All heavy atoms as an XYZ file, in Angstrom:
992
protein
N       0.842     -1.183      0.000
C       0.000      0.000      0.000
C       0.883      1.239      0.000
O       2.033      1.185      0.427
C      -0.980     -0.039      1.174
C      -0.426      0.338      2.516
S      -1.589      0.116      3.891
C      -1.555     -1.649      4.018
N       0.342      2.329     -0.428
C       1.087      3.586     -0.509
C       1.094      4.280      0.844
O       0.333      3.909      1.745
C       0.452      4.534     -1.546
O      -0.850      4.928     -1.058
C       0.331      3.877     -2.920
N       1.901      5.308      0.943
C       1.953      6.075      2.190
C       0.607      6.743      2.469
O       0.170      6.818      3.622
C       3.115      7.099      2.183
C       3.350      7.649      3.592
C       2.869      8.189      1.159
C       4.628      8.435      3.745
N      -0.069      7.183      1.418
C      -1.386      7.785      1.589
C      -2.401      6.797      2.125
O      -3.220      7.127      2.988
N      -2.351      5.584      1.620
C      -3.270      4.547      2.084
C      -2.978      4.182      3.538
O      -3.901      4.037      4.347
C      -3.164      3.309      1.181
C      -3.694      3.541     -0.212
C      -3.322      2.441     -1.194
O      -2.274      1.773     -0.995
O      -4.066      2.256     -2.172
N      -1.713      4.048      3.877
C      -1.350      3.752      5.262
C      -1.779      4.887      6.186
O      -2.276      4.648      7.286
C       0.150      3.490      5.397
C       0.617      3.080      6.789
C       0.023      1.730      7.203
C       2.129      3.037      6.866
N      -1.609      6.093      5.720
C      -2.017      7.259      6.497
C      -3.512      7.211      6.812
O      -3.925      7.450      7.945
C      -1.672      8.541      5.739
O      -2.151      9.663      6.418
N      -4.313      6.865      5.822
C      -5.769      6.794      6.028
C      -6.145      5.670      6.984
O      -6.985      5.850      7.867
C      -6.478      6.600      4.687
C      -6.498      7.844      3.839
C      -7.167      7.601      2.502
C      -7.026      8.838      1.630
N      -7.442      8.596      0.257
N      -5.510      4.521      6.819
C      -5.842      3.359      7.643
C      -5.435      3.570      9.101
O      -6.140      3.156     10.015
C      -5.165      2.083      7.078
C      -5.295      0.904      8.013
C      -5.743      1.735      5.726
N      -4.305      4.212      9.332
C      -3.790      4.388     10.693
C      -4.187      5.717     11.315
O      -3.990      5.924     12.506
C      -2.255      4.291     10.711
O      -1.711      5.324      9.882
C      -1.795      2.921     10.249
N      -4.698      6.626     10.492
C      -5.030      7.986     10.938
C      -3.783      8.723     11.451
O      -3.832      9.479     12.407
C      -6.132      7.959     12.002
C      -6.840      9.288     12.109
O      -6.965     10.025     11.132
N      -7.307      9.619     13.290
N      -2.658      8.440     10.801
C      -1.390      9.100     11.102
C      -0.943      9.793      9.826
O      -0.963      9.191      8.749
C      -0.334      8.074     11.585
C      -0.809      7.455     12.912
C       1.029      8.726     11.754
C       0.028      6.297     13.384
N      -0.549     11.035      9.944
C      -0.235     11.821      8.757
C       0.942     11.247      7.967
O       1.816     10.571      8.526
C       0.077     13.268      9.143
O       1.342     13.341      9.776
N       0.955     11.547      6.679
C       2.076     11.135      5.833
C       3.377     11.747      6.354
O       4.423     11.096      6.333
C       1.822     11.557      4.387
C       0.688     10.809      3.725
C       0.444     11.227      2.288
O       1.396     11.706      1.621
O      -0.695     11.072      1.825
N       3.303     12.970      6.813
C       4.478     13.640      7.371
C       5.044     12.821      8.536
O       6.250     12.583      8.625
C       4.109     15.054      7.832
C       5.231     15.750      8.558
C       6.224     16.422      7.846
C       5.314     15.732      9.942
C       7.273     17.055      8.505
C       6.352     16.357     10.607
C       7.326     17.017      9.891
O       8.372     17.627     10.540
N       4.169     12.388      9.440
C       4.602     11.610     10.602
C       5.173     10.269     10.169
O       6.193      9.822     10.714
C       3.433     11.421     11.585
O       3.001     12.713     12.031
C       3.834     10.589     12.792
N       4.552      9.632      9.200
C       5.063      8.352      8.704
C       6.458      8.515      8.108
O       7.341      7.680      8.337
C       4.108      7.755      7.674
C       2.759      7.300      8.237
C       1.802      6.945      7.106
C       2.935      6.143      9.199
N       6.675      9.602      7.378
C       8.015      9.862      6.828
C       9.021     10.102      7.961
O      10.165      9.666      7.899
C       7.982     11.060      5.883
C       7.331     10.768      4.556
C       7.440     11.974      3.604
N       6.537     11.814      2.497
C       5.328     12.363      2.399
N       4.881     13.154      3.360
N       4.568     12.152      1.340
N       8.575     10.815      8.989
C       9.425     11.076     10.150
C       9.791      9.762     10.835
O      10.953      9.550     11.203
C       8.705     12.019     11.119
C       9.494     12.315     12.366
C      10.588     13.170     12.338
C       9.151     11.716     13.574
C      11.328     13.437     13.484
C       9.878     11.976     14.727
C      10.964     12.832     14.673
O      11.685     13.081     15.805
N       8.810      8.882     11.019
C       9.085      7.576     11.621
C      10.133      6.826     10.807
O      11.031      6.192     11.367
C       7.818      6.728     11.683
C       6.807      7.112     12.730
C       5.585      6.453     12.800
C       7.040      8.124     13.658
C       4.634      6.774     13.758
C       6.103      8.461     14.607
C       4.895      7.780     14.654
O       3.961      8.101     15.607
N      10.008      6.906      9.501
C      10.982      6.237      8.634
C      12.367      6.860      8.795
O      13.375      6.156      8.929
C      10.528      6.309      7.177
C      11.441      5.588      6.224
C      11.007      5.677      4.778
O       9.930      6.242      4.483
O      11.775      5.205      3.920
N      12.411      8.180      8.812
C      13.685      8.889      8.954
C      14.376      8.528     10.272
O      15.597      8.374     10.320
C      13.441     10.397      8.882
C      14.681     11.241      9.007
C      14.350     12.726      8.917
C      15.572     13.570      9.117
N      15.259     14.999      9.141
N      13.591      8.371     11.330
C      14.142      8.042     12.646
C      14.434      6.549     12.789
O      14.967      6.119     13.809
C      13.179      8.476     13.756
C      12.966      9.980     13.853
C      14.243     10.732     14.131
C      14.521     10.857     15.578
N      15.747     11.596     15.899
N      14.080      5.758     11.793
C      14.343      4.331     11.834
C      13.296      3.518     12.581
O      13.514      2.347     12.869
N      12.164      4.133     12.889
C      11.107      3.420     13.603
C      10.411      2.410     12.701
O       9.937      1.375     13.175
C      10.079      4.397     14.164
C      10.605      5.489     15.090
C       9.466      6.367     15.577
C      11.366      4.906     16.250
N      10.305      2.754     11.435
C       9.738      1.824     10.457
C      10.699      1.711      9.281
O      11.372      2.676      8.925
C       8.329      2.251      9.967
C       8.324      3.664      9.394
C       7.304      2.123     11.069
C       6.991      4.111      8.835
N      10.748      0.524      8.746
C      11.576      0.271      7.570
C      10.640     -0.074      6.429
O       9.799     -0.960      6.563
C      12.564     -0.857      7.825
C      13.561     -0.487      8.913
C      14.548     -1.581      9.165
N      15.411     -1.214     10.298
C      16.253     -2.045     10.863
N      16.380     -3.286     10.407
N      16.999     -1.646     11.886
N      10.808      0.634      5.345
C       9.854      0.537      4.251
C      10.560      0.084      2.986
O      11.601      0.635      2.616
C       9.183      1.916      4.007
C       8.132      1.818      2.929
C       8.588      2.455      5.295
N       9.975     -0.906      2.325
C      10.521     -1.309      1.028
C      10.019     -0.319     -0.021
O       9.092      0.455      0.221
C      10.086     -2.731      0.685
O       8.676     -2.815      0.622
N      10.671     -0.338     -1.150
C      10.299      0.574     -2.229
C      10.114     -0.202     -3.520
O      10.750     -1.232     -3.735
C      11.362      1.639     -2.398
C      11.455      2.522     -1.126
C      12.178      3.798     -1.398
N      12.243      4.616     -0.206
C      11.646      5.789     -0.083
N      10.949      6.282     -1.067
N      11.769      6.491      1.022
N       9.255      0.327     -4.370
C       9.043     -0.307     -5.674
C      10.164      0.114     -6.627
O      11.037      0.917     -6.249
C       7.644      0.017     -6.215
C       7.435      1.476     -6.591
O       8.424      2.231     -6.683
O       6.280      1.865     -6.828
N      10.171     -0.408     -7.851
C      11.265     -0.109     -8.785
C      11.480      1.381     -9.086
O      12.589      1.784     -9.434
C      10.871     -0.866    -10.052
C      10.020     -1.991     -9.569
C       9.282     -1.440     -8.378
N      10.437      2.192     -8.904
C      10.633      3.624     -9.167
C      10.780      4.441     -7.877
O      10.740      5.656     -7.897
C       9.525      4.198    -10.077
C       8.147      4.040     -9.454
C       9.586      3.582    -11.456
C       7.044      4.761    -10.217
N      10.961      3.741     -6.762
C      11.293      4.428     -5.518
C      10.140      4.793     -4.614
O      10.350      5.427     -3.578
N       8.927      4.403     -4.950
C       7.780      4.710     -4.082
C       7.755      3.755     -2.898
O       8.074      2.573     -3.039
C       6.463      4.589     -4.849
C       6.271      5.676     -5.888
C       4.964      5.482     -6.588
N       5.031      4.187     -7.292
C       4.251      3.827     -8.296
N       3.304      4.634     -8.716
N       4.392      2.658     -8.881
N       7.363      4.281     -1.755
C       7.253      3.456     -0.561
C       6.159      2.417     -0.754
O       5.082      2.735     -1.249
C       6.916      4.325      0.658
C       8.022      5.239      1.080
C       7.523      6.224      2.141
N       8.582      7.079      2.609
C       8.941      8.218      2.018
N       8.308      8.632      0.935
N       9.926      8.938      2.508
N       6.422      1.198     -0.284
C       5.454      0.104     -0.366
C       5.265     -0.484      1.026
O       6.138     -1.202      1.523
C       5.937     -0.981     -1.323
S       6.101     -0.450     -3.021
N       4.160     -0.151      1.642
C       3.862     -0.660      2.978
C       3.101     -1.967      2.859
O       2.346     -2.190      1.929
C       3.039      0.360      3.768
C       3.791      1.632      4.046
C       3.698      2.720      3.187
C       4.598      1.749      5.163
C       4.385      3.892      3.440
C       5.297      2.917      5.428
C       5.181      3.982      4.563
O       5.875      5.131      4.818
N       3.278     -2.821      3.859
C       2.601     -4.110      3.887
C       1.595     -4.132      5.024
O       1.597     -3.254      5.896
C       3.633     -5.225      4.045
C       4.604     -5.270      2.875
C       5.599     -6.407      2.979
O       5.367     -7.333      3.786
O       6.590     -6.349      2.246
N       0.760     -5.131      5.034
C      -0.292     -5.253      6.036
C       0.273     -5.204      7.457
O      -0.286     -4.552      8.325
C      -1.068     -6.559      5.812
C      -2.378     -6.624      6.547
C      -3.397     -5.610      6.061
O      -3.407     -5.219      4.894
N      -4.258     -5.171      6.948
N       1.402     -5.855      7.688
C       2.009     -5.868      9.013
C       2.448     -4.492      9.492
O       2.569     -4.259     10.697
N       2.695     -3.588      8.558
C       3.104     -2.231      8.930
C       1.986     -1.477      9.632
O       2.249     -0.587     10.450
C       3.562     -1.444      7.698
C       4.826     -2.010      7.086
O       5.704     -2.439      7.860
O       4.938     -2.016      5.848
N       0.742     -1.836      9.338
C      -0.402     -1.141      9.948
C      -0.349     -1.282     11.468
O      -0.369     -0.289     12.197
C      -1.744     -1.671      9.405
C      -1.881     -1.334      7.917
C      -2.916     -1.097     10.197
C      -3.064     -2.011      7.240
N      -0.285     -2.523     11.957
C      -0.275     -2.738     13.406
C       0.996     -2.193     14.053
O       0.956     -1.684     15.166
C      -0.467     -4.214     13.744
C      -1.893     -4.690     13.523
C      -2.935     -3.826     14.215
O      -2.777     -3.492     15.407
O      -3.930     -3.463     13.548
N       2.113     -2.287     13.361
C       3.367     -1.773     13.902
C       3.283     -0.260     14.078
O       3.637      0.279     15.132
C       4.542     -2.183     13.024
C       5.847     -1.566     13.429
C       6.681     -0.856     12.629
C       6.473     -1.586     14.716
N       7.786     -0.434     13.347
C       7.675     -0.874     14.635
C       6.113     -2.139     15.946
C       8.532     -0.695     15.722
C       6.965     -1.958     17.030
C       8.159     -1.242     16.902
N       2.775      0.439     13.084
C       2.655      1.897     13.171
C       1.662      2.285     14.266
O       1.904      3.223     15.033
C       2.252      2.488     11.800
C       1.815      3.932     11.914
C       3.397      2.356     10.805
N       0.569      1.548     14.375
C      -0.390      1.823     15.447
C       0.239      1.592     16.818
O      -0.026      2.334     17.764
C      -1.640      0.958     15.282
C      -2.536      1.380     14.142
C      -3.749      0.467     14.048
C      -4.698      0.882     12.955
N      -5.878     -0.017     12.884
N       1.074      0.555     16.932
C       1.742      0.276     18.204
C       2.720      1.398     18.558
O       2.772      1.828     19.719
C       2.459     -1.076     18.145
C       3.056     -1.483     19.454
C       2.257     -1.786     20.538
C       4.429     -1.557     19.611
C       2.804     -2.167     21.755
C       4.989     -1.929     20.823
C       4.173     -2.234     21.902
N       3.460      1.875     17.571
C       4.359      3.010     17.806
C       3.556      4.185     18.350
O       3.959      4.837     19.323
C       5.104      3.412     16.520
C       6.115      2.340     16.107
C       5.797      4.772     16.689
C       6.704      2.554     14.718
N       2.410      4.450     17.735
C       1.581      5.570     18.178
C       1.088      5.348     19.607
O       1.065      6.286     20.413
C       0.396      5.765     17.224
C      -0.354      7.048     17.455
C       0.505      8.284     17.242
O       1.235      8.375     16.261
N       0.428      9.224     18.149
N       0.726      4.125     19.939
C       0.282      3.853     21.316
C       1.416      4.059     22.307
O       1.194      4.579     23.409
C      -0.292      2.441     21.423
C      -1.697      2.313     20.849
C      -2.334      0.983     21.188
N      -1.662     -0.150     20.584
C      -1.934     -0.651     19.383
N      -2.870     -0.089     18.640
N      -1.275     -1.691     18.921
N       2.620      3.649     21.937
C       3.764      3.890     22.823
C       3.951      5.388     23.042
O       4.172      5.837     24.177
C       5.035      3.267     22.252
C       5.094      1.739     22.225
C       6.369      1.267     21.526
C       4.989      1.156     23.627
N       3.859      6.167     21.964
C       3.974      7.626     22.091
C       2.854      8.174     22.961
O       3.084      9.006     23.843
C       3.918      8.287     20.709
C       5.190      8.194     19.915
C       5.080      8.926     18.602
C       4.743     10.383     18.838
N       4.363     11.130     17.665
N       1.628      7.729     22.701
C       0.469      8.237     23.436
C       0.547      7.919     24.924
O      -0.020      8.635     25.740
C      -0.830      7.667     22.861
C      -1.170      8.228     21.486
O      -0.570      9.245     21.066
O      -2.041      7.628     20.817
N       1.241      6.845     25.273
C       1.365      6.480     26.686
C       2.625      7.054     27.315
O       2.958      6.727     28.455
C       1.340      4.948     26.874
O       2.391      4.356     26.106
C      -0.006      4.366     26.476
N       3.327      7.907     26.579
C       4.425      8.659     27.165
C       5.806      8.053     27.012
O       6.746      8.524     27.651
N       5.969      7.038     26.165
C       7.310      6.497     25.968
C       8.137      7.523     25.194
O       7.655      8.099     24.221
C       7.284      5.165     25.219
C       8.672      4.534     25.085
S       8.685      2.929     24.248
C       8.423      1.831     25.637
N       9.337      7.750     25.646
C      10.231      8.694     24.976
C      10.617      8.171     23.598
O      10.756      6.961     23.391
C      11.496      8.938     25.798
C      11.247      9.636     27.097
C      11.511      9.001     28.303
C      10.744     10.930     27.126
C      11.287      9.638     29.512
C      10.516     11.573     28.325
C      10.781     10.935     29.520
N      10.824      9.101     22.674
C      11.175      8.735     21.308
C      12.455      7.906     21.270
O      12.546      6.927     20.531
C      11.307      9.980     20.429
C      11.560      9.724     18.958
C      10.456      8.887     18.335
C      11.711     11.035     18.212
N      13.425      8.253     22.089
C      14.681      7.490     22.089
C      14.437      6.040     22.487
O      15.096      5.125     21.989
C      15.718      8.148     22.985
C      15.412      8.084     24.460
C      16.539      8.660     25.325
N      16.183      8.626     26.716
C      15.577      9.596     27.380
N      15.291     10.728     26.759
N      15.275      9.464     28.652
N      13.475      5.812     23.385
C      13.153      4.447     23.796
C      12.379      3.711     22.705
O      12.593      2.513     22.495
C      12.369      4.448     25.108
C      13.194      4.954     26.278
O      14.435      4.752     26.267
O      12.619      5.571     27.193
N      11.515      4.420     22.019
C      10.797      3.806     20.891
C      11.791      3.453     19.795
O      11.691      2.389     19.174
C       9.686      4.735     20.354
C       8.629      4.989     21.443
C       9.034      4.138     19.109
C       7.598      6.043     21.082
N      12.767      4.326     19.571
C      13.808      4.040     18.577
C      14.579      2.778     18.962
O      14.842      1.916     18.125
C      14.777      5.215     18.448
C      14.187      6.425     17.759
C      15.102      7.637     17.810
O      16.224      7.567     18.357
O      14.678      8.695     17.302
N      14.925      2.662     20.227
C      15.659      1.481     20.697
C      14.808      0.229     20.531
O      15.275     -0.799     20.039
C      16.066      1.659     22.165
C      16.804      0.471     22.733
C      17.186      0.684     24.182
C      17.887     -0.558     24.730
N      18.222     -0.411     26.144
N      13.546      0.319     20.927
C      12.630     -0.813     20.803
C      12.503     -1.235     19.337
O      12.560     -2.426     19.009
C      11.261     -0.448     21.384
C      10.289     -1.594     21.373
C      10.185     -2.452     22.455
C       9.483     -1.835     20.265
C       9.307     -3.522     22.445
C       8.604     -2.897     20.239
C       8.522     -3.733     21.331
O       7.659     -4.795     21.301
N      12.350     -0.255     18.467
C      12.202     -0.533     17.038
C      13.447     -1.215     16.481
O      13.359     -2.199     15.727
C      11.926      0.759     16.280
O      11.800      0.503     14.908
N      14.598     -0.707     16.850
C      15.858     -1.305     16.392
C      15.941     -2.764     16.825
O      16.283     -3.651     16.033
C      17.043     -0.518     16.950
C      18.411     -1.015     16.515
C      19.512     -0.124     17.114
C      20.884     -0.572     16.715
N      21.337     -1.775     17.393
N      15.589     -3.021     18.068
C      15.598     -4.383     18.580
C      14.593     -5.262     17.838
O      14.888     -6.417     17.501
C      15.294     -4.392     20.082
C      16.356     -3.785     20.986
C      15.813     -3.615     22.403
C      17.618     -4.634     20.983
N      13.431     -4.705     17.563
C      12.398     -5.453     16.838
C      12.917     -5.910     15.480
O      12.717     -7.053     15.076
C      11.163     -4.582     16.674
C      10.052     -5.231     15.871
C       8.902     -4.236     15.678
N       7.848     -4.800     14.878
C       7.738     -4.655     13.560
N       8.644     -3.961     12.894
N       6.734     -5.199     12.901
N      13.575     -5.001     14.778
C      14.080     -5.342     13.451
C      15.279     -6.297     13.512
O      15.598     -6.936     12.519
C      14.416     -4.080     12.661
C      13.179     -3.403     12.113
C      12.754     -2.169     12.608
C      12.421     -3.999     11.120
C      11.616     -1.549     12.110
C      11.277     -3.389     10.620
C      10.876     -2.168     11.121
O       9.742     -1.562     10.625
N      15.920     -6.395     14.669
C      17.025     -7.345     14.820
C      16.527     -8.779     14.970
O      17.283     -9.715     14.780
C      17.912     -6.958     16.007
C      18.745     -5.728     15.733
C      19.576     -5.301     16.932
O      19.683     -6.074     17.917
O      20.115     -4.183     16.891
N      15.268     -8.944     15.345
C      14.690    -10.276     15.363
C      14.384    -10.844     16.735
O      14.491    -10.177     17.761
N      14.020    -12.125     16.722
C      13.519    -12.814     17.906
C      14.528    -12.869     19.055
O      14.131    -12.926     20.220
C      13.080    -14.220     17.532
N      15.804    -12.842     18.746
C      16.816    -12.915     19.807
C      16.722    -11.732     20.773
O      17.191    -11.818     21.908
C      18.217    -12.975     19.197
N      16.090    -10.648     20.353
C      15.978     -9.455     21.196
C      14.680     -9.414     21.994
O      14.426     -8.450     22.703
C      16.069     -8.174     20.346
O      14.935     -8.102     19.479
C      17.349     -8.139     19.531
N      13.877    -10.469     21.892
C      12.589    -10.468     22.593
C      12.719    -10.271     24.105
O      11.930     -9.517     24.680
C      11.795    -11.723     22.253
C      11.278    -11.708     20.823
S      10.401    -13.215     20.383
C       8.794    -12.836     21.048
N      13.682    -10.897     24.781
C      13.795    -10.653     26.230
C      14.030     -9.171     26.570
O      13.440     -8.645     27.515
C      14.992    -11.510     26.649
C      15.039    -12.601     25.631
C      14.605    -11.941     24.343
N      14.857     -8.499     25.787
C      15.130     -7.086     26.044
C      13.890     -6.239     25.750
O      13.580     -5.293     26.481
C      16.322     -6.623     25.206
C      16.828     -5.257     25.604
C      18.121     -4.879     24.905
O      18.720     -5.720     24.196
O      18.524     -3.715     25.066
N      13.168     -6.578     24.690
C      11.942     -5.839     24.377
C      10.892     -6.052     25.456
O      10.199     -5.106     25.852
C      11.398     -6.257     23.008
C      12.242     -5.715     21.868
C      11.644     -6.053     20.532
N      12.046     -7.402     20.138
C      11.385     -8.157     19.275
N      10.265     -7.725     18.734
N      11.830     -9.357     18.954
N      10.792     -7.286     25.951
C       9.864     -7.573     27.039
C      10.194     -6.722     28.257
O       9.303     -6.110     28.863
C       9.907     -9.057     27.406
C       9.114     -9.474     28.641
C       7.636     -9.177     28.468
C       9.359    -10.945     28.947
N      11.461     -6.643     28.591
C      11.893     -5.840     29.732
C      11.525     -4.365     29.535
O      11.056     -3.700     30.461
C      13.399     -6.000     29.920
C      13.947     -5.346     31.159
C      15.437     -5.596     31.323
O      15.894     -6.725     31.057
O      16.126     -4.640     31.716
N      11.723     -3.875     28.329
C      11.370     -2.484     28.041
C       9.872     -2.250     28.230
O       9.461     -1.250     28.833
C      11.763     -2.103     26.613
C      13.236     -1.948     26.390
S      13.596     -1.425     24.695
C      13.067      0.306     24.763
N       9.054     -3.157     27.709
C       7.605     -2.992     27.813
C       7.136     -3.123     29.256
O       6.235     -2.384     29.681
C       6.889     -4.000     26.918
C       7.062     -3.785     25.421
C       6.334     -4.868     24.640
C       6.597     -2.409     24.987
N       7.757     -4.017     30.016
C       7.392     -4.137     31.429
C       7.734     -2.861     32.192
O       6.946     -2.407     33.030
C       8.085     -5.352     32.057
C       7.510     -6.666     31.567
C       8.300     -7.874     32.018
O       9.521     -7.818     32.162
N       7.615     -8.980     32.231
N       8.882     -2.284     31.897
C       9.249     -1.017     32.528
C       8.301      0.098     32.135
O       7.900      0.908     32.981
N       7.925      0.126     30.876
C       6.998      1.167     30.417
C       5.614      0.961     31.038
O       4.937      1.929     31.379
C       6.910      1.191     28.896
C       6.083      2.311     28.374
N       6.404      3.639     28.592
C       4.924      2.314     27.688
C       5.488      4.407     28.047
N       4.573      3.627     27.489
N       5.229     -0.280     31.218
C       3.940     -0.561     31.852
C       3.902      0.026     33.262
O       2.898      0.604     33.680
C       3.698     -2.071     31.903
C       2.337     -2.442     32.469
C       2.122     -3.953     32.468
N       0.758     -4.261     32.824
C       0.284     -4.269     34.073
N       1.085     -3.976     35.078
N      -0.985     -4.565     34.309
N       4.982     -0.115     34.005
C       5.044      0.474     35.344
C       4.892      1.991     35.286
O       4.198      2.591     36.111
C       6.359      0.090     36.037
C       6.523     -1.379     36.399
C       7.923     -1.626     36.963
C       5.445     -1.827     37.379
N       5.544      2.599     34.298
C       5.415      4.043     34.111
C       3.954      4.421     33.840
O       3.428      5.384     34.413
C       6.317      4.501     32.962
C       6.063      5.909     32.531
C       6.590      6.989     33.241
C       5.279      6.190     31.405
C       6.344      8.291     32.855
C       5.026      7.490     31.017
C       5.553      8.542     31.739
O       5.303      9.828     31.349
N       3.290      3.666     32.963
C       1.892      3.951     32.626
C       1.018      3.811     33.864
O       0.129      4.647     34.104
C       1.396      3.046     31.476
C      -0.106      3.173     31.274
C       2.127      3.386     30.177
N       1.262      2.790     34.672
C       0.486      2.624     35.906
C       0.683      3.804     36.852
O      -0.277      4.264     37.489
C       0.860      1.308     36.600
C       0.358      0.040     35.915
C       0.968     -1.195     36.580
C      -1.162     -0.029     35.926
N       1.918      4.297     36.954
C       2.185      5.471     37.786
C       1.429      6.685     37.271
O       0.853      7.454     38.048
C       3.682      5.767     37.823
C       4.504      4.765     38.586
C       6.003      4.961     38.392
O       6.418      5.995     37.812
O       6.760      4.078     38.813
N       1.422      6.869     35.963
C       0.712      7.994     35.357
C      -0.790      7.849     35.576
O      -1.484      8.828     35.864
C       1.025      8.097     33.866
C       2.468      8.406     33.552
C       2.943      9.670     34.228
O       2.351     10.731     34.085
N       4.004      9.566     35.004
N      -1.280      6.636     35.441
C      -2.696      6.372     35.650
C      -3.105      6.741     37.076
O      -4.142      7.372     37.297
C      -2.968      4.896     35.368
C      -4.412      4.508     35.316
C      -4.567      3.040     34.960
O      -3.778      2.193     35.391
N      -5.580      2.744     34.190
N      -2.267      6.375     38.040
C      -2.543      6.707     39.439
C      -2.551      8.226     39.633
O      -3.431      8.771     40.308
C      -1.490      6.061     40.341
C      -1.689      6.331     41.800
C      -0.603      5.682     42.643
C      -0.757      6.088     44.098
N       0.355      5.647     44.922
N      -1.579      8.893     39.028
C      -1.500     10.346     39.141
C      -2.759     10.998     38.566
O      -3.355     11.882     39.186
C      -0.242     10.850     38.422
C      -0.067     12.352     38.469
C       1.255     12.774     37.871
C       1.244     12.628     36.369
N       2.442     13.187     35.725
N      -3.195     10.548     37.384
C      -4.381     11.128     36.749
C      -5.646     10.820     37.542
O      -6.562     11.649     37.603
C      -4.503     10.665     35.303
C      -3.572     11.431     34.421
C      -2.342     11.037     33.978
C      -3.758     12.754     33.922
N      -1.771     12.033     33.229
C      -2.614     13.094     33.169
C      -4.788     13.686     34.029
C      -2.481     14.319     32.539
C      -4.656     14.912     33.398
C      -3.503     15.214     32.669
N      -5.698      9.665     38.196
C      -6.845      9.345     39.049
C      -6.915     10.318     40.221
O      -8.005     10.770     40.601
C      -6.756      7.899     39.534
N      -5.758     10.663     40.777
C      -5.717     11.645     41.862
C      -6.163     13.024     41.364
O      -6.898     13.728     42.055
C      -4.316     11.723     42.461
C      -3.919     10.480     43.225
C      -2.457     10.476     43.651
O      -1.750     11.493     43.466
O      -2.024      9.436     44.175
N      -5.726     13.398     40.171
C      -6.151     14.678     39.592
C      -7.661     14.697     39.393
O      -8.324     15.701     39.661
C      -5.465     14.937     38.250
C      -3.973     15.160     38.310
C      -3.210     15.057     37.157
C      -3.310     15.470     39.492
C      -1.842     15.264     37.177
C      -1.949     15.676     39.522
C      -1.212     15.569     38.360
O       0.138     15.773     38.383
N      -8.201     13.583     38.906
C      -9.634     13.501     38.670
C     -10.403     13.602     39.974
O     -11.417     14.303     40.054
C      -9.962     12.200     37.932
C     -11.419     12.001     37.536
C     -11.902     13.120     36.620
C     -11.586     10.654     36.855
N      -9.923     12.943     41.019
C     -10.562     13.045     42.333
C     -10.561     14.484     42.825
O     -11.555     14.967     43.368
C      -9.842     12.150     43.358
C     -10.125     10.671     43.159
O     -11.076     10.324     42.435
O      -9.363      9.861     43.732
N      -9.439     15.176     42.612
C      -9.343     16.570     43.026
C     -10.351     17.431     42.261
O     -11.015     18.296     42.851
C      -7.920     17.080     42.808
C      -7.748     18.486     43.303
O      -7.893     19.431     42.532
N      -7.457     18.637     44.590
N     -10.466     17.205     40.971
C     -11.449     17.949     40.177
C     -12.872     17.665     40.644
O     -13.694     18.585     40.763
C     -11.321     17.595     38.688
C     -10.198     18.242     37.931
C     -10.080     17.632     36.539
C     -10.408     19.739     37.819
N     -13.154     16.384     40.911
C     -14.489     16.027     41.391
C     -14.798     16.709     42.715
O     -15.917     17.198     42.925
C     -14.617     14.505     41.540
C     -14.675     13.792     40.202
O     -14.951     14.450     39.169
O     -14.418     12.562     40.180
N     -13.815     16.767     43.611
C     -14.006     17.453     44.893
C     -14.303     18.932     44.671
O     -15.189     19.508     45.322
C     -12.767     17.310     45.777
C     -12.567     15.903     46.297
O     -13.509     15.081     46.203
O     -11.447     15.604     46.785
N     -13.569     19.559     43.767
C     -13.778     20.985     43.509
C     -15.149     21.226     42.882
O     -15.854     22.179     43.230
C     -12.662     21.513     42.598
C     -12.650     23.018     42.435
C     -12.526     23.766     43.742
C     -11.131     23.784     44.264
N     -10.972     24.628     45.466
N     -15.551     20.365     41.959
C     -16.872     20.487     41.329
C     -17.961     20.349     42.390
O     -18.928     21.127     42.412
C     -17.037     19.437     40.207
C     -16.150     19.816     39.013
C     -18.496     19.302     39.781
C     -15.996     18.720     37.964
N     -17.805     19.383     43.274
C     -18.788     19.185     44.346
C     -18.845     20.401     45.265
O     -19.930     20.833     45.684
C     -18.450     17.919     45.131
C     -19.571     17.416     45.989
C     -20.820     17.057     45.196
O     -20.722     16.595     44.046
O     -21.920     17.265     45.746
N     -17.675     20.976     45.561
C     -17.628     22.193     46.369
C     -18.451     23.307     45.718
O     -19.254     23.963     46.380
C     -16.175     22.646     46.553
C     -16.055     24.014     47.141
C     -16.222     24.236     48.504
C     -15.790     25.109     46.320
C     -16.112     25.514     49.037
C     -15.678     26.393     46.855
C     -15.847     26.590     48.205
N     -18.254     23.518     44.428
C     -19.005     24.581     43.740
C     -20.506     24.282     43.696
O     -21.321     25.168     43.876
C     -18.450     24.797     42.333
C     -17.187     25.592     42.323
C     -16.012     25.057     41.810
C     -17.125     26.886     42.821
C     -14.812     25.773     41.804
C     -15.950     27.613     42.834
C     -14.797     27.054     42.323
O     -13.636     27.778     42.328
N     -20.846     23.035     43.454
C     -22.269     22.682     43.423
C     -22.932     22.979     44.756
O     -24.078     23.445     44.820
C     -22.440     21.195     43.106
C     -22.243     20.859     41.648
C     -22.459     19.361     41.462
C     -22.366     18.949     40.032
N     -22.551     17.476     39.876
N     -22.212     22.699     45.844
C     -22.768     22.924     47.174
C     -22.706     24.386     47.603
O     -23.439     24.803     48.501
C     -22.036     22.055     48.203
C     -22.303     20.587     48.012
O     -23.375     20.198     47.554
N     -21.326     19.748     48.326
N     -21.829     25.166     46.970
C     -21.634     26.557     47.358
C     -22.506     27.530     46.588
O     -22.736     28.658     47.033
C     -20.168     26.956     47.172
O     -19.352     26.179     48.010
N     -22.985     27.154     45.460
C     -23.804     28.044     44.616
C     -25.270     27.870     45.007
O     -25.806     26.755     44.945
C     -23.595     27.746     43.116
C     -22.137     27.977     42.726
C     -24.550     28.569     42.266
C     -21.778     27.524     41.334
N     -25.892     28.974     45.417
C     -27.298     28.859     45.821
C     -28.175     28.514     44.606
O     -27.914     28.916     43.482
C     -27.658     30.233     46.370
C     -26.492     31.119     46.110
C     -25.388     30.301     45.567
N     -29.219     27.761     44.903
C     -30.159     27.369     43.834
C     -30.973     28.482     43.330
O     -31.421     29.391     43.521
C     -31.090     26.248     44.309
C     -30.315     24.968     44.531
O     -29.321     24.748     43.838
O     -30.741     24.192     45.403
């Protein structure tokens, strides 16, 4: 599929996909005239990269993870360790956001009780 098609399927801009390629996050084959040719497996990989970004993984860590992924199955233990560490980070962030939400709920309740009907 073309970069435009991948962009539509993943809802990630062509600019971002080119950036991912430039940073080595995705490796793309090309046709005889040099156009990028994405495969079905690239869809889930690009979506996973986006999820890692959305959950706060640093770009340098995503780059490392991607490099390991392309090196093959021998790097699975290291990738597992990276994902387990990132999972702990996500849980910490989740706890922090739950506390923020509780604080907002308390403030909303305060205003509801303080404003006369």
